[in-house]
N, C-alpha and C positions, 0 to 999 in steps of 0.2 A: 616397569616392565616392559619387553620385547613386544614390540609390535604394535605400540600408542603412539601417536605422534600429533604434536598441536604443530600447527602453522604459523610461526610469529616472524620468519627472517628465512634469506634464501638457505643457509644451511641445513634448517629443516626440511626445505621441500626438496634438498639433495638427499637427505638423510631417507625421506619417505620415497623417493623412486629409484635410489639403491635398495631397500628393502623389498621392493615390487619386484625390481629384476631379480635379484638375488632368491627370493622365496617362491617367486612365480605364483602371484598373489591372485588369486579366483573369486574371493567372497572379502567383501569390507564393510564394516558399518562406519558412518560419519554420525558423530555426536552432534547434534545441534543444527537446525534448519534455516539458520539465518544466512546472509551474505556468503560469508567463508562457506558455510555448509553446501550451501548450494554451489558454488562454483568448484569445491571439491568433488561434489557429486558428480558433477559435469565430465569433470578431467577423466575421474575413475572410471566412467562407464566408456570413454571415448577409448579406454585402454582395455575393454573388454572384461571387466571386471564387476561382478555383482554385487551392487549397492542396497544396503538398509539404511535410511536415513531415520534417527530416532530423535523427537523433539520433544522438550516437556511440555510446552505450551499445545494447548490443543488445535494450533496450525501451524505452518511452515510460515517464513517470512515474519515473526511476530510484531514489527515493526506496521505492518500495515493492518487496516478492517479484514477478518476473515473472507467476508464474501468476493474479495478482490483479489484471491489468491487461489479460486477454485479452479480457473484454467493452470495455474500451475501443477496441480494434483492431476490434471490429465496429460499435462504434457510429460511429467514423471514418468506417469503409469505406461504412457506411451514407448518409453525408452528402458522399460523393465525394472523402474526403479520400485524397492517396495517401503513403506512409509508407516511410522508408527508415531502417533502423536498423543499427547496427555501424559505421557511415558517419563520417566526420569531415569539416567543412568546412573546407578549407585555404585558399580563396581564392577573388577574383572579378575576372571578366574583363569587358572590352565588346567584342563582336563586331559591326562594322556598327551601333553605337550600342545595341545590345539588351544588358544585362545578363545575365551566366552566372554562376552559381554553381559553383564546381570543387570535387569530394569526391577524399577521399584515394584512391580506386580507382582515378582518372584520370575519372571519369563529370561530363558537364556537364549542368547543369540551367537552362534559359533561364527569366526571370522579369522581371516589370514593377518587382518590388520584393521585398526581402529584409529578412524581421523576425530580430532578432538577438537570442534568448533563450536564452543559451549559460552561464545560470548566475551566481551572483553572486559576490566574494570580498570579505574586508574591505578597506576602504579605510583606510590605516594610517600615511599619511604623517605627518600632523601628530604621531599618536602616537611615531611613530618619532623626529623633529625634534625632540620634546621629551625624546625619552631614554628613554621608557616599556618596560618590557619586553613583548615580543610573544610569544604561548605558541605550542604547538607546530604548529597547524593555521593558523597566520599571522593569527590573531585578537589584539585586544589582551588581556592578561593581566590580569585582575581577580581581587580577594577575592568573598567572600559578600555584601561590603556594596557590591560593584562599584566599590572602591577601586583604582586601577591601582598600578605600582610606586611612584610617589609619592602618599602618602595623601593629598596636597590636592587629587588630582585624580581624578575619577570619569570613568567611561566606562559607556553604554549601548547597547543596539540591536546592529543586525545585525553590527557590526564587533569587539564581545567574543566572548571563548571563555567558554563555561561547561562544565558539567559533564553527563553524561547521567545521569539517576534511575537508571537501570536497571543499567550499567556503571560508572559513576563517571568515565569516560573524559573528556578533552576532549571540546568539541562545539560546532560552529558551527552555531545554529540560526536561520536569518534569516526570522523570525515577527514580525508586528505584536503579536500577545498578547503574548509575553515581552518585546519593546521598551517596550512600555507600562506594563508592571508594573514593570520597572525604574526606567523613570523616576519614577513615583510614590514608588516605595521612596527614589530618591536624594534626592526633594524632601524627604520625611518626614525624612532623616538631617539634612538642610542645614539644615531649620527648626527641627528637634527637635521636632515635633509629634507623632512617635508615643511612646506610651506605655511601651513596648520597644525595645530596639537590634535595629532589624530585619536579616533578613538573607533573601539571594535563594535560594531553593529551586535543587536542578538540575531540570533540562527533559526533558519527554516528546517535545516536537516533534509536538503533536497540530495534524494540518492536514487541510484539505479541499479538494476541487477539484471544480467543477462543468464537464463538457465536452458539449455540447447536451444531451440529457435524461438524463445519467448522472452519478453523485456518486462522487467516491472519496474515501475518509478513512481515516488510522490515527493512531495514537499509539504512542509507545516504540520500541521495537526492531523490526526486522524480520530473518528468517533472513540476508540478506544481510550487515547491521550487526552481527548477533552473531556473523557468521564474521570479519569484521574485526576486531572484538572480542578475540575468541581469538590471532588472529595477532599481537595487541598485548600478551598475557600475560594476558587476562580470560576466562576460558573458563566458559561457563555450559551446563550440561547441561538443555537443553529438549525439549519435547515440543511438536505442534502438532494442531489439529484445524480442521476447517471445517463450518462449518453453513449451511444453508439456509433461509431462512423468509420468512414474506408481512411486510410492514410493517407492518400490522394482521389483524386475523381475517379466515382466508379466505373465511367466508362472508357477510362483509361485502364491497359492491362497491366493487370497485378496488385489490385487494390487489396489492401488487408486491413481487417476488422479491429479498431482498437478500441477499450472501455475506458471511459472516464469517470470518475465519481469526484465530483465539486462538494466542498463542504463550505457554507458561508452562513454569516451572522444573519439573523431573521430580520432585526431593525435597521441596519444601516445596508446591507449585502456585501460587508466587507469578506474578502476572499480568506478563509482559517484554514484551508487545506486542499490538496488534490491528490489524486491515485490515479493510474493508470497502467492497462496490461493489454499487451499485442505483439505483433510480431515486426512490426515496422512503423518507425516515427514516434515511437512512445516518448523516448527521452525529448525528443524536440518540443513535443507538448507541454510536456511539465516543467523544461526550462522556460517557455514563454510563462506559463502561470505564477512559477516561483519569480521570475523577473516583476510581474505585474504585482505580487504579493510585498515585493522589497519595496515597492512603489505607494503602499498603501490601498490599490486598486479595488472597484467592488466589481460585483459580477456584470452589471450595468456598463462600467468600464471596459472591462474584457470583451465583452460581445462586441465592442466597438473597435477591438485590436485589428490595425490593418498589418495583414501580415502578407507576404511575398505568394504570388498564385500560379502555377502554371499546371496542367493538368497531371503531370507526372511527378509534381514535389506536394501538391495540395488540391483543396478545394478552393470554390470561391465565398464558400463559408466554410473555414477549416473547422475541426473538429473541437478546437478551443472554442471559435467562437460558438459553435452550436451549443456546447455545454454551457457556457456562459448566457445563451439567449434564453434556452430552458430554466437557468435557475433566474433569468431576469422574469419570466414569466408567472414562476413562483412568486415572486417577490410582489410582482403586481398584480396576483391575485386571477390572473389570465388563466393559470393550471394549478388547482389546489392539488396537491400530492398526499398519497398515502404511501405507506412501506411494507413492504412484506413480513417483516419480522413482527407486525400487529396483526398479522391476518388472523391469529387464534384468539383474538380479542375483541374482535367485532362483531356487529350484527348486520353490518353491512351487506347489500348482495354483489355478487363479485359478478362482472361481467366482462366475459372474454369476445373478443370483438375481431378476432383471427378468422382466416379462412377454415372451412371444415378440413383439407388436407393437414394442417397445421395440427389443429385440434385431436386429430387422429395418432397424433405420435406424442400426446400428452397435452394433460390439461390439469388446471387446480381443480379438487373435489368439491363436486356441487357447483361450481361456476354456471351459471347462464350464459349459452352460447348464441349471440346475435351477431354475425359478420357486420362488419361496417358498412357496406355497400347496401345492407336490408334496415339498419337501425330506424333510420328516419321512418318508413312505415311501419316499424315494429315498437311505437314507441308507448302506445298503448299498454302492451305489455310490461311494461315496467312498473315498479309501486312510485309513488309521489311522497309517501310516508315514510320513505326509508332511503338512507343513504347509499349509492349506489359507488364501488370501486370498480375502476374499467382497467384492462390490460390488454395487450397485444405482445407482440414478440420483444419489442424493446421500448417503444414508447410512442410513437409517431402518432399511428392509428388510434391510440387510446386517447390520445390529446385531441385529434379531432373529435371523437366520440364525447370527451367531457367538455369540449366546447359547446356540441349539439344538444347536448344535454341538458347543460347548463342554462344555454339560453331558451330551453323552452320550461323552463322552472323546475327540473330535477335536481336536485342536492349528489352532486356527483364529485370524485376524485380521481385523478390517473394514479395507478400504481407504478412508481417509478423504476423504471428499468425492465418493466415488465416480465414476460416468461422467462427471460434468459437470466434475468436477477433472482428471479422466486427460485430458479433451479440453484443457483450461487449459494443463497442465501439456507437453503435446505440442507445443503451438505455439512452446516457446521451447526444445526441445532441439536 
């Protein structure tokens, strides 16, 4: 049908641009809210086109945990993008010559064009015709030297199945970086130019995506992927923390806040995954953590990472160090943590230690408010027979409160991510 475009190559892109020019496109639907869908959306908006994004999952950027995409919703809304999640595109129609996108709910969306960004799956026809083994996820099965089930045939790139570095389970990771490294390794094998027998390592799936002024990046496992792994028999007991910091020293002009989520193994402190979102310095921090993960580092070791510092580039305690220090405090039982998604399943007292001006802008229902600077003189107002969950804006003041309470005989936990993360989580309940 005319007006439908999938982006697989440069000719596809040229055809889409010719259509936009010829038809003077004003309204477009982007089917799919992943990497390609977000990049297409930005480019269409910059051409003055009104865009509606339709995503089958309940969130955009489905490879991330939902709360880490909350700022993306705000960024898209600021650019007048309409968002429909939890809906599947089931068909297309034309009414009086006008294109319509049909959703599973029965809703129809009028559009001058549709960009299809519904994800990718391995193209394995040639491999199947050659009788090669196919993996459980539908990709070509290869060993650590990229050999298929026929040792004379090698396969690399998006169509092959590899394994997750964290879980050891099969993984499909259609990213350019791994594909290029696989190609280099196979060339070394075929030419015999490598001094050692090369083997391709398991993958983290390190990614980055820019959407207008926002950057989202990550590496390793998310909570969602760890849950899937557990259903496949690989259960890893993990903890998580959130940290917020400026991408460079706050006293130097232009510091931009970034939010980091660090997932780590409870027993060993080994880093399992990282996600980050912000306007500056996001990909740099994810690259650092991804490198540490490849080395098998723990959060304690990451806290000691020696990173370059000057006020216009970073801080004396880089956001990576800060996140790892917070995680280390959790492992060392210096900061017991609670999480907002468990709020409805606890009888703990919720304690808000922010300033009154902050509370007036919004607060957790039924939370007790005692500003941090008044907490010590109000300890008698708190129950000693009930657990206390403490929050501030992002977690630092509630950490101080948490230490004060526990050192005075209370049983308290820090609500990781604070009020900021509460608002993120609530958007996806």
